[in-house]
MMTF fields as JSON, N, C-alpha, C and O atoms, coordinates in Angstrom:
{
  "mmtfVersion": "1.0.0",
  "mmtfProducer": "UNKNOWN",
  "numBonds": 347,
  "numAtoms": 348,
  "numGroups": 87,
  "numChains": 1,
  "numModels": 1,
  "chainsPerModel": [1],
  "groupsPerChain": [87],
  "chainIdList": ["A"],
  "bondAtomList": [4, 2, 8, 6, 12, 10, 16, 14, 20, 18, 24, 22, 28, 26, 32, 30, 36, 34, 40, 38, 44, 42, 48, 46, 52, 50, 56, 54, 60, 58, 64, 62, 68, 66, 72, 70, 76, 74, 80, 78, 84, 82, 88, 86, 92, 90, 96, 94, 100, 98, 104, 102, 108, 106, 112, 110, 116, 114, 120, 118, 124, 122, 128, 126, 132, 130, 136, 134, 140, 138, 144, 142, 148, 146, 152, 150, 156, 154, 160, 158, 164, 162, 168, 166, 172, 170, 176, 174, 180, 178, 184, 182, 188, 186, 192, 190, 196, 194, 200, 198, 204, 202, 208, 206, 212, 210, 216, 214, 220, 218, 224, 222, 228, 226, 232, 230, 236, 234, 240, 238, 244, 242, 248, 246, 252, 250, 256, 254, 260, 258, 264, 262, 268, 266, 272, 270, 276, 274, 280, 278, 284, 282, 288, 286, 292, 290, 296, 294, 300, 298, 304, 302, 308, 306, 312, 310, 316, 314, 320, 318, 324, 322, 328, 326, 332, 330, 336, 334, 340, 338, 344, 342],
  "bondOrderList": [1, 1, 1, 1, 1, 1, 1, 1, 1, 1, 1, 1, 1, 1, 1, 1, 1, 1, 1, 1, 1, 1, 1, 1, 1, 1, 1, 1, 1, 1, 1, 1, 1, 1, 1, 1, 1, 1, 1, 1, 1, 1, 1, 1, 1, 1, 1, 1, 1, 1, 1, 1, 1, 1, 1, 1, 1, 1, 1, 1, 1, 1, 1, 1, 1, 1, 1, 1, 1, 1, 1, 1, 1, 1, 1, 1, 1, 1, 1, 1, 1, 1, 1, 1, 1, 1],
  "groupList": [{"groupName": "MET", "atomNameList": ["N", "CA", "C", "O"], "elementList": ["N", "C", "C", "O"], "formalChargeList": [0, 0, 0, 0], "bondAtomList": [1, 0, 2, 1, 3, 2], "bondOrderList": [1, 1, 2], "singleLetterCode": "M", "chemCompType": "L-PEPTIDE LINKING"}, {"groupName": "ASN", "atomNameList": ["N", "CA", "C", "O"], "elementList": ["N", "C", "C", "O"], "formalChargeList": [0, 0, 0, 0], "bondAtomList": [1, 0, 2, 1, 3, 2], "bondOrderList": [1, 1, 2], "singleLetterCode": "N", "chemCompType": "L-PEPTIDE LINKING"}, {"groupName": "THR", "atomNameList": ["N", "CA", "C", "O"], "elementList": ["N", "C", "C", "O"], "formalChargeList": [0, 0, 0, 0], "bondAtomList": [1, 0, 2, 1, 3, 2], "bondOrderList": [1, 1, 2], "singleLetterCode": "T", "chemCompType": "L-PEPTIDE LINKING"}, {"groupName": "SER", "atomNameList": ["N", "CA", "C", "O"], "elementList": ["N", "C", "C", "O"], "formalChargeList": [0, 0, 0, 0], "bondAtomList": [1, 0, 2, 1, 3, 2], "bondOrderList": [1, 1, 2], "singleLetterCode": "S", "chemCompType": "L-PEPTIDE LINKING"}, {"groupName": "ARG", "atomNameList": ["N", "CA", "C", "O"], "elementList": ["N", "C", "C", "O"], "formalChargeList": [0, 0, 0, 0], "bondAtomList": [1, 0, 2, 1, 3, 2], "bondOrderList": [1, 1, 2], "singleLetterCode": "R", "chemCompType": "L-PEPTIDE LINKING"}, {"groupName": "LEU", "atomNameList": ["N", "CA", "C", "O"], "elementList": ["N", "C", "C", "O"], "formalChargeList": [0, 0, 0, 0], "bondAtomList": [1, 0, 2, 1, 3, 2], "bondOrderList": [1, 1, 2], "singleLetterCode": "L", "chemCompType": "L-PEPTIDE LINKING"}, {"groupName": "ASP", "atomNameList": ["N", "CA", "C", "O"], "elementList": ["N", "C", "C", "O"], "formalChargeList": [0, 0, 0, 0], "bondAtomList": [1, 0, 2, 1, 3, 2], "bondOrderList": [1, 1, 2], "singleLetterCode": "D", "chemCompType": "L-PEPTIDE LINKING"}, {"groupName": "GLN", "atomNameList": ["N", "CA", "C", "O"], "elementList": ["N", "C", "C", "O"], "formalChargeList": [0, 0, 0, 0], "bondAtomList": [1, 0, 2, 1, 3, 2], "bondOrderList": [1, 1, 2], "singleLetterCode": "Q", "chemCompType": "L-PEPTIDE LINKING"}, {"groupName": "LYS", "atomNameList": ["N", "CA", "C", "O"], "elementList": ["N", "C", "C", "O"], "formalChargeList": [0, 0, 0, 0], "bondAtomList": [1, 0, 2, 1, 3, 2], "bondOrderList": [1, 1, 2], "singleLetterCode": "K", "chemCompType": "L-PEPTIDE LINKING"}, {"groupName": "PRO", "atomNameList": ["N", "CA", "C", "O"], "elementList": ["N", "C", "C", "O"], "formalChargeList": [0, 0, 0, 0], "bondAtomList": [1, 0, 2, 1, 3, 2], "bondOrderList": [1, 1, 2], "singleLetterCode": "P", "chemCompType": "L-PEPTIDE LINKING"}, {"groupName": "CYS", "atomNameList": ["N", "CA", "C", "O"], "elementList": ["N", "C", "C", "O"], "formalChargeList": [0, 0, 0, 0], "bondAtomList": [1, 0, 2, 1, 3, 2], "bondOrderList": [1, 1, 2], "singleLetterCode": "C", "chemCompType": "L-PEPTIDE LINKING"}, {"groupName": "HIS", "atomNameList": ["N", "CA", "C", "O"], "elementList": ["N", "C", "C", "O"], "formalChargeList": [0, 0, 0, 0], "bondAtomList": [1, 0, 2, 1, 3, 2], "bondOrderList": [1, 1, 2], "singleLetterCode": "H", "chemCompType": "L-PEPTIDE LINKING"}, {"groupName": "ALA", "atomNameList": ["N", "CA", "C", "O"], "elementList": ["N", "C", "C", "O"], "formalChargeList": [0, 0, 0, 0], "bondAtomList": [1, 0, 2, 1, 3, 2], "bondOrderList": [1, 1, 2], "singleLetterCode": "A", "chemCompType": "L-PEPTIDE LINKING"}, {"groupName": "GLU", "atomNameList": ["N", "CA", "C", "O"], "elementList": ["N", "C", "C", "O"], "formalChargeList": [0, 0, 0, 0], "bondAtomList": [1, 0, 2, 1, 3, 2], "bondOrderList": [1, 1, 2], "singleLetterCode": "E", "chemCompType": "L-PEPTIDE LINKING"}, {"groupName": "GLY", "atomNameList": ["N", "CA", "C", "O"], "elementList": ["N", "C", "C", "O"], "formalChargeList": [0, 0, 0, 0], "bondAtomList": [1, 0, 2, 1, 3, 2], "bondOrderList": [1, 1, 2], "singleLetterCode": "G", "chemCompType": "PEPTIDE LINKING"}, {"groupName": "TRP", "atomNameList": ["N", "CA", "C", "O"], "elementList": ["N", "C", "C", "O"], "formalChargeList": [0, 0, 0, 0], "bondAtomList": [1, 0, 2, 1, 3, 2], "bondOrderList": [1, 1, 2], "singleLetterCode": "W", "chemCompType": "L-PEPTIDE LINKING"}, {"groupName": "VAL", "atomNameList": ["N", "CA", "C", "O"], "elementList": ["N", "C", "C", "O"], "formalChargeList": [0, 0, 0, 0], "bondAtomList": [1, 0, 2, 1, 3, 2], "bondOrderList": [1, 1, 2], "singleLetterCode": "V", "chemCompType": "L-PEPTIDE LINKING"}, {"groupName": "PHE", "atomNameList": ["N", "CA", "C", "O"], "elementList": ["N", "C", "C", "O"], "formalChargeList": [0, 0, 0, 0], "bondAtomList": [1, 0, 2, 1, 3, 2], "bondOrderList": [1, 1, 2], "singleLetterCode": "F", "chemCompType": "L-PEPTIDE LINKING"}, {"groupName": "ILE", "atomNameList": ["N", "CA", "C", "O"], "elementList": ["N", "C", "C", "O"], "formalChargeList": [0, 0, 0, 0], "bondAtomList": [1, 0, 2, 1, 3, 2], "bondOrderList": [1, 1, 2], "singleLetterCode": "I", "chemCompType": "L-PEPTIDE LINKING"}],
  "groupTypeList": [0, 1, 2, 3, 3, 3, 4, 4, 2, 5, 6, 3, 2, 7, 4, 8, 1, 9, 3, 0, 10, 7, 11, 7, 9, 9, 10, 9, 2, 12, 6, 3, 9, 6, 4, 13, 12, 12, 4, 5, 2, 12, 11, 11, 9, 13, 7, 14, 15, 3, 5, 5, 10, 1, 14, 16, 5, 5, 17, 13, 6, 2, 14, 13, 5, 5, 9, 6, 14, 7, 18, 18, 12, 9, 11, 4, 9, 9, 12, 2, 14, 4, 16, 16, 8, 12, 12],
  "groupIdList": [1, 2, 3, 4, 5, 6, 7, 8, 9, 10, 11, 12, 13, 14, 15, 16, 17, 18, 19, 20, 21, 22, 23, 24, 25, 26, 27, 28, 29, 30, 31, 32, 33, 34, 35, 36, 37, 38, 39, 40, 41, 42, 43, 44, 45, 46, 47, 48, 49, 50, 51, 52, 53, 54, 55, 56, 57, 58, 59, 60, 61, 62, 63, 64, 65, 66, 67, 68, 69, 70, 71, 72, 73, 74, 75, 76, 77, 78, 79, 80, 81, 82, 83, 84, 85, 86, 87],
  "secStructList": [7, 7, 7, 1, 7, 1, 7, 7, 7, 7, 7, 6, 6, 6, 7, 7, 1, 7, 6, 6, 7, 7, 1, 1, 1, 7, 7, 7, 7, 6, 6, 1, 6, 6, 4, 4, 4, 1, 7, 3, 3, 3, 3, 3, 6, 6, 6, 6, 3, 3, 3, 3, 6, 6, 1, 7, 3, 3, 3, 6, 6, 1, 7, 3, 3, 7, 6, 6, 1, 7, 3, 3, 7, 7, 7, 7, 7, 7, 7, 7, 1, 7, 7, 7, 7, 7, 7],
  "xCoordList": [153.926, 152.508, 151.74, 151.972, 150.851, 150.044, 148.817, 148.001, 148.688, 147.578, 146.381, 145.324, 146.513, 145.374, 144.392, 144.784, 143.161, 142.111, 141.795, 141.852, 141.466, 141.082, 139.612, 139.147, 138.894, 137.496, 137.415, 138.176, 136.512, 136.287, 134.998, 133.974, 135.029, 133.792, 133.3, 134.088, 132.009, 131.404, 130.735, 130.04, 130.944, 130.2, 128.854, 128.612, 127.981, 126.608, 126.526, 125.549, 127.522, 127.464, 127.811, 127.452, 128.509, 128.863, 127.77, 127.714, 126.915, 125.844, 124.637, 123.757, 124.581, 123.494, 122.225, 121.14, 122.325, 121.15, 121.397, 122.271, 120.629, 120.803, 120.563, 119.904, 121.095, 120.946, 119.492, 119.159, 118.613, 117.197, 116.586, 115.64, 117.087, 116.504, 117.136, 118.238, 116.429, 116.947, 116.22, 116.534, 115.262, 114.467, 114.933, 115.736, 114.396, 114.714, 113.433, 112.423, 113.403, 114.47, 114.609, 113.647, 115.819, 116.028, 115.228, 114.929, 114.896, 114.137, 114.986, 116.215, 114.335, 115.091, 115.829, 115.327, 116.984, 117.766, 117.107, 116.232, 117.531, 116.961, 117.249, 116.529, 118.289, 118.605, 118.043, 118.333, 117.247, 116.611, 115.349, 114.69, 115.004, 113.763, 112.513, 111.5, 112.578, 111.433, 111.538, 111.023, 112.205, 112.453, 111.172, 111.202, 110.05, 108.785, 108.206, 107.239, 108.776, 108.296, 108.868, 108.535, 109.717, 110.287, 109.199, 108.172, 109.432, 108.466, 108.388, 109.36, 107.209, 107.022, 107.712, 107.595, 108.429, 109.038, 108.233, 108.007, 107.805, 106.957, 105.929, 106.238, 104.713, 103.638, 102.877, 102.327, 102.845, 102.168, 101.232, 101.553, 100.07, 99.149, 98.63, 98.306, 98.549, 98.089, 99.078, 98.703, 100.327, 101.355, 101.696, 102.396, 101.213, 101.396, 102.696, 103.143, 103.331, 104.58, 104.715, 104.067, 105.59, 105.944, 107.438, 108.021, 108.05, 109.462, 109.535, 108.952, 110.253, 110.422, 111.686, 112.566, 111.776, 112.891, 114.233, 115.275, 114.212, 115.459, 115.872, 116.817, 115.169, 115.54, 114.846, 115.115, 113.971, 113.256, 112.069, 111.296, 111.932, 110.732, 109.767, 110.091, 108.598, 107.582, 106.443, 105.881, 106.102, 105.06, 103.757, 103.765, 102.63, 101.326, 101.076, 100.226, 101.793, 101.636, 102.489, 102.615, 103.077, 103.948, 105.357, 106.142, 105.697, 107.082, 107.905, 107.362, 109.234, 110.12, 111.364, 111.8, 111.92, 113.212, 114.1, 113.817, 115.181, 116.08, 117.083, 117.308, 117.69, 118.632, 119.827, 120.401, 120.202, 121.338, 120.935, 121.766, 119.651, 119.165, 118.532, 118.002, 118.578, 117.978, 116.464, 115.853, 115.867, 114.419, 113.837, 114.322, 112.804, 112.059, 110.72, 109.954, 110.44, 109.201, 107.993, 108.101, 106.842, 105.627, 105.381, 105.615, 104.911, 104.733, 103.404, 103.339, 102.352, 101.007, 100.708, 101.215, 99.899, 99.545, 98.754, 98.001, 98.918, 98.182, 96.676, 96.203, 95.945, 94.487, 93.965, 94.581, 92.832, 92.265, 91.51, 91.098, 91.324, 90.615, 89.126, 88.41, 88.651, 87.22, 86.995, 87.735, 85.992, 85.61, 84.342, 83.378, 84.341, 83.186, 82.505, 83.151, 81.211, 80.438, 79.581, 79.086, 79.428, 78.557, 77.108, 76.769, 76.258, 74.841, 74.087, 72.889],
  "yCoordList": [83.412, 83.66, 82.347, 81.56, 82.124, 80.917, 81.144, 82.021, 80.355, 80.535, 79.667, 79.819, 78.771, 77.928, 78.717, 79.526, 78.478, 79.188, 78.458, 77.23, 79.216, 78.593, 78.167, 77.436, 78.631, 78.226, 76.845, 76.499, 76.085, 74.736, 74.705, 75.196, 74.145, 74.003, 72.578, 71.635, 72.439, 71.127, 70.725, 71.526, 69.481, 69.009, 68.475, 68.377, 68.131, 67.764, 66.52, 66.353, 65.649, 64.46, 64.799, 64.051, 65.923, 66.306, 67.139, 67.207, 67.762, 68.597, 67.726, 67.609, 67.123, 66.198, 66.926, 66.559, 67.93, 68.678, 70.154, 70.755, 70.744, 72.168, 72.971, 72.5, 74.178, 75.007, 75.372, 75.813, 75.197, 75.482, 74.53, 74.91, 73.323, 72.3, 72.383, 71.882, 73.018, 73.212, 72.366, 72.452, 71.555, 70.796, 69.34, 68.871, 68.639, 67.235, 66.423, 66.882, 65.289, 64.723, 65.514, 66.118, 65.507, 66.284, 65.71, 64.517, 66.591, 66.18, 65.292, 65.338, 64.478, 63.697, 64.65, 65.732, 64.264, 65.102, 65.151, 64.342, 66.093, 66.272, 65.091, 64.88, 64.315, 63.16, 61.85, 60.777, 61.934, 60.744, 60.394, 61.284, 59.109, 58.724, 59.32, 59.526, 59.597, 60.15, 61.665, 62.202, 62.352, 63.792, 64.612, 65.69, 64.126, 64.861, 64.888, 65.608, 64.123, 64.084, 65.228, 65.349, 66.06, 67.183, 68.202, 68.269, 68.984, 69.998, 71.142, 71.458, 71.753, 72.925, 74.131, 74.376, 74.877, 76.119, 77.295, 78.278, 77.189, 78.208, 77.489, 76.499, 77.996, 77.353, 78.437, 79.354, 78.335, 79.322, 78.609, 78.467, 78.156, 77.416, 78.261, 77.725, 79.58, 80.432, 80.464, 80.775, 80.144, 80.082, 78.645, 78.413, 77.683, 76.278, 75.661, 74.688, 76.19, 75.596, 75.717, 76.538, 74.857, 74.871, 74.62, 73.884, 75.235, 75.004, 74.129, 74.449, 73.021, 72.111, 72.455, 73.14, 71.994, 72.286, 71.814, 72.376, 70.797, 70.269, 70.979, 70.555, 72.056, 72.834, 72.422, 73.005, 71.446, 70.963, 71.877, 72.195, 72.3, 73.005, 71.961, 71.214, 71.908, 70.929, 71.67, 72.614, 71.239, 71.894, 71.122, 69.918, 71.809, 71.17, 70.055, 69.199, 70.036, 68.932, 67.734, 66.791, 67.757, 66.738, 66.737, 65.843, 67.701, 67.855, 68.458, 69.039, 68.31, 68.819, 69.436, 69.033, 70.407, 70.98, 70.819, 71.379, 70.05, 69.786, 70.92, 71.656, 71.079, 72.173, 72.174, 73.23, 71.013, 70.955, 71.26, 71.188, 71.604, 71.941, 70.781, 70.969, 69.594, 68.423, 68.558, 68.986, 68.187, 68.255, 66.856, 65.907, 66.734, 65.484, 65.706, 66.587, 64.911, 65.06, 64.762, 64.008, 65.347, 65.038, 63.534, 62.826, 63.061, 61.622, 61.314, 60.639, 61.834, 61.519, 60.055, 59.48, 59.447, 58.041, 57.925, 58.835, 56.825, 56.664, 56.631, 56.192, 57.107, 57.122, 55.688, 54.776, 55.515, 54.166, 53.757, 52.604, 54.691, 54.358, 54.599, 54.418, 55.002, 55.272, 56.766, 57.525, 57.185, 58.595, 58.764, 58.019, 59.733, 59.993, 61.238, 62.269, 61.147, 62.275, 62.839, 62.118, 64.157, 64.811, 64.524, 64.432, 64.383, 64.082, 65.268, 65.171],
  "zCoordList": [115.164, 115.361, 115.247, 114.329, 116.158, 116.155, 115.278, 115.562, 114.213, 113.281, 113.622, 113.009, 114.569, 114.929, 115.779, 116.62, 115.555, 116.273, 117.572, 117.636, 118.588, 119.85, 119.818, 120.693, 118.804, 118.67, 118.066, 117.162, 118.558, 118.051, 117.272, 117.747, 116.1, 115.346, 115.489, 115.557, 115.534, 115.701, 114.404, 113.779, 114.001, 112.834, 113.307, 114.51, 112.371, 112.729, 113.605, 114.335, 113.551, 114.396, 115.844, 116.754, 116.071, 117.427, 118.087, 119.315, 117.316, 117.847, 118.117, 117.265, 119.269, 119.563, 119.977, 119.525, 120.808, 121.245, 120.992, 121.617, 120.077, 119.821, 121.089, 122.017, 121.126, 122.319, 122.579, 123.679, 121.586, 121.772, 122.795, 123.485, 122.912, 123.768, 125.155, 125.378, 126.078, 127.432, 128.471, 129.658, 128.052, 129.009, 129.096, 128.289, 130.113, 130.333, 130.264, 130.797, 129.667, 128.85, 127.554, 127.08, 126.984, 125.761, 124.593, 124.541, 123.669, 122.486, 121.592, 121.654, 120.756, 119.77, 118.83, 118.526, 118.382, 117.476, 116.102, 115.791, 115.297, 113.962, 113.049, 112.073, 113.345, 112.499, 113.058, 112.53, 114.117, 114.689, 113.912, 113.374, 113.846, 113.17, 113.833, 113.165, 115.131, 115.848, 116.044, 117.025, 115.11, 115.224, 115.366, 115.958, 114.836, 114.9, 116.318, 116.569, 117.242, 118.624, 119.464, 120.643, 118.878, 119.624, 119.955, 119.28, 120.986, 121.409, 120.405, 119.719, 120.335, 119.49, 120.113, 121.314, 119.286, 119.728, 119.191, 119.898, 117.943, 117.312, 116.451, 115.788, 116.47, 115.71, 114.952, 115.562, 113.631, 112.792, 111.829, 110.649, 112.316, 111.454, 110.293, 109.233, 110.485, 109.399, 108.233, 107.102, 108.512, 107.476, 107.103, 106.117, 107.875, 107.542, 107.993, 107.387, 109.046, 109.507, 111.019, 111.668, 111.553, 112.971, 113.093, 112.296, 114.091, 114.391, 115.622, 116.657, 115.51, 116.637, 117.407, 116.886, 118.617, 119.514, 118.961, 119.298, 118.121, 117.564, 116.272, 115.608, 115.915, 114.745, 113.461, 112.411, 113.51, 112.327, 112.054, 112.958, 110.788, 110.351, 109.828, 108.905, 110.407, 110.043, 109.35, 109.905, 108.131, 107.352, 107.449, 107.703, 107.248, 107.42, 106.418, 106.665, 105.286, 104.332, 104.717, 103.936, 105.91, 106.517, 105.939, 106.257, 105.11, 104.667, 105.795, 106.735, 105.69, 106.736, 106.114, 105.036, 106.798, 106.445, 107.665, 108.724, 107.519, 108.636, 108.775, 107.814, 109.945, 110.176, 109.212, 108.946, 108.694, 107.773, 106.331, 105.426, 106.11, 104.778, 104.029, 102.934, 104.6, 103.954, 103.937, 104.916, 102.805, 102.643, 102.783, 102.166, 103.591, 103.733, 103.045, 103.436, 102.024, 101.26, 102.135, 103.102, 101.809, 102.554, 102.599, 101.619, 103.735, 103.92, 104.595, 105.622, 103.981, 104.467, 104.213, 103.25, 105.054, 104.808, 103.505, 103.156, 102.792, 101.535, 101.779, 102.827, 100.784, 100.882, 100.9, 100.348, 101.537, 101.65, 100.397, 100.269, 99.473, 98.238, 98.324, 97.339, 99.483, 99.65, 99.623, 100.251, 98.908, 98.85, 99.661, 99.484, 100.541, 101.376, 100.828, 100.636, 100.577, 100.059, 101.187, 102.053, 101.136, 102.096, 101.73, 100.55, 102.732, 102.473, 101.957, 101.693]
}
């Protein structure tokens, strides 16, 4: 009996473009530095998150959850130190 499976599993380095990305040019992969440039697949501003074509969950506080479970902390630009008051 042959115990080897005919199915092939792919590790994360082999999965360059998730099946969600069907357009040309393909979106940047989730492990690319420009991953936030991928197209929106779902957008829920009332809940504070968006799903990008490359599988990245992008949160309104600029945090991210990558498809492999890695968490990217929020990365808003630092404040300029000036406080603006309403008139």
